[in-house]
C-alpha positions as CSV (number, residue, x, y, z in Angstrom):
1,M,0.0,0.0,0.0
2,V,2.8,2.4,0.9
3,R,4.5,1.7,-2.5
4,Q,1.3,2.6,-4.3
5,G,1.0,5.9,-2.4
6,I,-2.0,4.8,-0.3
7,T,-2.2,6.3,3.1
8,V,-1.5,3.7,5.8
9,P,-2.8,4.1,9.4
10,E,-0.2,4.9,12.0
11,S,-0.7,1.6,13.8
12,V,0.2,-0.3,10.6
13,Q,3.2,1.9,10.0
14,G,4.4,1.0,13.5
15,I,4.1,-2.7,12.7
16,L,5.9,-2.3,9.4
17,Q,8.8,-0.5,11.2
18,Q,9.2,-3.5,13.5
19,E,8.9,-6.2,10.7
20,N,12.5,-7.4,11.1
21,R,12.2,-7.6,14.9
22,F,9.0,-9.7,14.6
23,K,10.6,-12.0,12.0
24,A,13.7,-12.4,14.3
25,Y,11.4,-13.4,17.2
26,K,9.5,-15.9,15.0
27,D,12.8,-17.5,13.8
28,H,14.1,-17.6,17.4
29,L,10.9,-19.2,18.7
30,E,10.9,-21.8,15.9
31,L,14.5,-22.7,16.6
32,A,13.9,-23.0,20.3
33,L,10.9,-25.3,19.7
34,S,12.7,-27.5,17.2
35,Q,15.7,-27.8,19.5
36,F,13.4,-28.6,22.5
37,Y,11.6,-31.4,20.6
38,A,14.9,-32.8,19.2
39,V,16.2,-33.1,22.8
40,V,13.0,-34.6,24.1
41,K,13.0,-37.1,21.3
42,S,16.6,-38.1,22.0
43,I,15.9,-39.0,25.7
44,P,16.2,-42.8,26.1
45,V,12.9,-44.5,27.0
46,A,14.6,-46.0,30.1
47,V,15.2,-42.6,31.7
48,K,12.4,-40.6,30.2
49,G,10.6,-40.6,33.6
50,L,13.5,-39.0,35.3
51,F,13.5,-36.1,32.8
52,Q,9.7,-35.6,32.7
53,P,9.7,-32.9,35.4
54,H,12.2,-30.9,33.4
55,V,10.2,-31.4,30.2
56,D,7.1,-30.3,32.0
57,Q,8.8,-27.2,33.3
58,A,9.9,-26.3,29.7
59,L,6.4,-26.8,28.4
60,V,5.0,-24.5,31.1
61,S,7.5,-21.8,29.9
62,F,6.2,-22.2,26.3
63,Q,2.5,-22.0,27.3
64,P,2.2,-18.2,27.3
65,G,3.3,-18.2,23.6
66,V,0.8,-20.9,22.8
67,S,-2.2,-19.4,24.6
68,T,-1.8,-15.6,24.6
69,L,0.8,-14.6,22.0
70,A,-0.7,-13.0,18.8
71,W,0.8,-11.2,15.8
72,N,0.2,-7.8,17.5
73,S,1.5,-8.8,21.0
74,M,3.7,-6.2,22.5
75,N,5.1,-8.6,25.2
76,I,6.8,-10.9,22.8
77,G,10.2,-9.9,24.1
78,E,9.2,-10.8,27.7
79,L,8.0,-14.3,26.5
80,G,11.4,-14.9,24.9
81,D,13.2,-13.8,28.0
82,S,11.2,-16.1,30.2
83,M,11.3,-19.0,27.8
84,F,15.1,-18.8,27.3
85,S,15.8,-18.4,31.1
86,I,15.2,-22.1,31.6
87,P,18.5,-23.6,33.0
88,H,20.0,-25.8,30.4
89,T,23.3,-27.5,29.5
90,D,24.6,-28.7,26.2
91,K,23.9,-32.3,25.1
């Protein structure tokens, strides 16, 4: 719309100015989820029960993103901070 010279509401202009930030958050969240599920999948069945409390804790930290995050959410940075504050170690 902007390229065609059409007036764009200020709220839309604000979102357009943050496009790269939103894309970076999306990429970061997708990476975190894919890594999480890869790690969970790699846990041997024999010890899965021992890791279940940790898996549950991680899922709880993802829950705000699943239930309340929307394209126009202004607290997306806070979600990322809480999600990535889970203590972890390398494989």
